[in-house]
C-alpha positions in Angstrom: -20.4 -12.2 4.7 -19.1 -8.5 5.9 -17.1 -6.7 3.0 -13.0 -6.3 4.3 -12.5 -2.3 3.8 -8.7 -2.5 4.0 -8.6 -5.7 1.4 -11.0 -3.7 -1.1 -9.1 -0.8 -0.9 -5.7 -1.9 -1.0 -6.5 -4.2 -4.2 -8.3 -0.9 -5.7 -5.4 0.8 -4.9 -2.7 -1.7 -6.3 -4.4 -1.2 -9.6 -4.5 2.0 -9.6 -0.2 2.0 -8.8 -0.2 -0.7 -11.9 -1.6 2.1 -14.1 0.5 4.9 -13.1 3.5 2.8 -13.5 2.1 1.5 -16.9 1.9 5.3 -18.1 5.4 6.7 -16.8 7.0 3.8 -18.6 5.5 3.8 -21.8 6.0 7.8 -21.8 9.9 6.9 -20.9 9.5 9.1 -17.9 10.9 6.8 -15.7 11.4 3.1 -15.4 13.7 2.1 -12.2 11.5 4.6 -10.1 8.5 2.9 -11.4 9.2 -0.1 -10.7 9.9 0.8 -7.2 6.5 2.1 -7.1 5.0 -1.1 -8.4 6.7 -3.2 -5.9 5.5 -1.4 -2.9 2.4 -0.1 -4.1 0.8 -3.8 -5.0 2.7 -5.6 -1.8 -0.1 -4.0 0.8 -2.7 -5.9 -0.7 -0.6 -9.2 -1.1 0.5 -9.0 2.7 -2.7 -8.0 3.7 -4.3 -11.1 1.8 -1.4 -13.1 3.5 -2.8 -11.9 6.9 -6.3 -13.1 5.9 -4.6 -16.5 6.1 -2.4 -16.4 8.8 -1.6 -19.4 10.3 -1.4 -17.4 14.5 -2.1 -14.5 15.7 1.4 -13.5 15.7 1.7 -14.3 11.9 -1.2 -11.7 11.2 0.2 -9.2 12.9 3.8 -9.7 11.3 2.2 -10.1 7.7 -0.1 -6.7 8.3 3.1 -5.1 9.7 4.9 -5.7 6.5 1.7 -4.1 4.8 2.2 -1.2 7.0 6.2 -0.8 5.9 4.8 -1.0 2.5 2.4 1.4 2.2 5.0 3.6 4.1 7.5 2.7 1.0 4.9 3.3 -1.2 4.2 6.9 0.2 7.9 7.7 0.1 8.0 6.6 -3.8 5.0 8.9 -4.4 6.8 12.0 -2.9 9.7 11.4 -4.8 7.9 11.0 -8.1 6.0 14.0 -7.3 9.5 16.2 -6.3 11.1 14.9 -9.3 8.1 16.2 -11.3 7.5 12.7 -12.7 3.9 12.7 -11.7 1.7 15.6 -11.3 0.3 17.2 -8.3 -3.5 15.9 -8.7 -2.4 12.4 -9.4 0.3 13.2 -6.2 -2.7 13.8 -4.0 -5.2 11.0 -4.9 -2.7 8.4 -4.3 -0.8 9.8 -1.5 -4.0 10.7 0.6 -5.7 7.1 -0.3 -2.2 5.4 0.8 -2.3 7.4 3.9 -5.4 6.0 4.8 -5.0 2.9 3.8 -1.8 2.9 6.2 -3.8 4.5 9.3 -6.4 1.6 8.7 -3.4 -1.1 8.8 -2.3 0.6 11.8 -5.4 0.4 13.7 -5.7 -3.1 12.8 -2.4 -4.3 14.0 -2.9 -1.8 17.4 -6.5 -3.7 18.0 -5.3 -7.1 17.1 -2.0 -6.6 19.6 -4.3 -5.8 22.5 -6.7 -8.6 21.8 -3.6 -10.7 21.9 -2.6 -9.9 25.3 -6.1 -10.6 26.7 
């Protein structure tokens, strides 16, 4: 069976987000912002998994669209944490770049599914 790249990458990304958030909380840097990042960063992969079990093509597109929105929200929280000096530049760049890549993959999947849905 072929590996689902976006599913694998979003899961690994979620694990790294959990680690960042745990570190933020342990170092008493910020609880509220870390929880926002935790929710959106782990939701990406959860919605991709839901899309895998979609009941229809429209349901698949809907779930993937939610994953895309969660990825975009995660980018926002990462930018905010960096600007507030709660995460360093290296941590920011690694996670921001990976999240952007996942976002782009999801967007391409949605566009392809929409194109195939009209045929």
